[in-house]
C-alpha positions in Angstrom: -61.9 -6.5 -62.7 -61.4 -4.1 -59.9 -58.3 -5.0 -57.3 -59.2 -4.0 -53.7 -57.1 -4.0 -50.5 -58.3 -2.9 -47.4 -56.7 -3.1 -43.3 -57.9 -3.2 -39.7 -56.5 -4.4 -37.0 -57.3 -7.9 -34.6 -57.6 -7.0 -30.7 -54.6 -8.1 -28.6 -54.8 -11.1 -27.6 -57.3 -12.4 -30.3 -55.4 -13.7 -33.1 -55.3 -17.5 -32.5 -59.1 -17.5 -32.6 -59.5 -15.7 -35.8 -57.0 -17.5 -37.5 -59.0 -20.7 -36.3 -61.7 -19.6 -37.6 -61.0 -19.0 -40.5 -59.4 -22.1 -41.3 -63.0 -23.4 -41.9 -64.6 -20.6 -43.0 -68.4 -21.5 -43.6 -69.6 -22.8 -47.0 -72.7 -20.2 -47.4 -70.0 -17.5 -46.5 -67.7 -18.4 -49.3 -70.5 -19.0 -51.6 -72.0 -15.4 -51.1 -68.5 -14.0 -51.8 -68.5 -15.6 -55.4 -72.1 -14.9 -55.5 -70.8 -10.8 -55.1 -68.5 -11.5 -58.1 -65.7 -11.6 -55.5 -62.7 -13.6 -56.8 -58.8 -13.9 -55.2 -59.3 -13.0 -51.7 -57.4 -13.4 -49.4 -56.6 -12.0 -45.7 -52.7 -11.6 -44.7 -51.7 -11.2 -41.4 -49.1 -9.2 -39.6 -47.7 -10.0 -36.5 -46.8 -8.3 -33.8 -48.9 -5.4 -35.0 -51.7 -7.8 -35.8 -53.1 -5.9 -38.9 -55.1 -7.6 -41.2 -54.4 -6.4 -45.4 -57.3 -8.0 -47.3 -56.7 -8.5 -51.1 -59.6 -9.3 -53.7 -60.2 -9.3 -57.1 -64.2 -7.5 -58.3 -65.3 -8.7 -61.3 -68.9 -7.5 -61.5 -70.6 -4.0 -62.8 -71.7 -2.5 -59.1 -69.7 -3.1 -56.5 -72.1 -1.2 -54.2 -74.9 -2.9 -55.2 -73.2 -6.9 -54.1 -71.8 -5.0 -51.3 -75.4 -4.2 -50.4 -76.2 -7.6 -51.3 -73.6 -9.7 -49.2 -74.1 -7.5 -46.2 -78.5 -8.4 -46.3 -77.6 -11.7 -46.3 -78.2 -13.5 -43.2 -75.6 -16.2 -42.9 -72.9 -13.1 -43.5 -74.5 -11.2 -41.2 -74.0 -14.3 -39.0 -70.5 -14.6 -39.7 -69.8 -11.3 -39.3 -71.2 -11.0 -35.7 -68.7 -14.1 -34.8 -65.7 -12.0 -36.6 -65.9 -8.5 -36.0 -65.9 -8.6 -31.9 -62.9 -9.7 -33.0 -61.3 -6.8 -34.9 -60.1 -3.4 -34.2 -60.6 -0.7 -36.9 -58.6 1.6 -37.6 -59.4 4.9 -36.3 -58.3 6.8 -39.3 -61.0 4.7 -41.2 -63.4 6.6 -43.2 -67.3 7.4 -41.8 -68.8 4.2 -42.6 -66.0 1.9 -43.4 -65.0 -1.2 -40.7 -62.3 -2.6 -42.8 -60.6 0.7 -44.5 -60.3 0.7 -48.1 -56.6 1.0 -49.5 -55.8 3.3 -52.6 -54.0 0.8 -55.3 -50.9 2.4 -56.2 -48.9 0.1 -58.1 -49.6 -3.0 -59.8 -47.3 -5.0 -62.0 -48.0 -8.5 -64.2 
């Protein structure tokens, strides 16, 4: 299992809409997340900075392949098209990232 964390901003004035969307995430999107070997997916919000922190546990053998599978899914693409206009990626993210991946520097069970 691999723990993964990411960070992303929300555009000013979009917090309530983002929260509302995530109260009822589409079932097809949730099924695809599970089909791509992702568990314990959690998103935290820090206000007033409007930073989102996402955490999940990846239980597969090939994250790149599972990420590509998710990205190719039409319903996931539709979900992203609704969510992405609300989001503000960090300027410091790596090439090709939307959510900026974070380094795991500590864990304790």
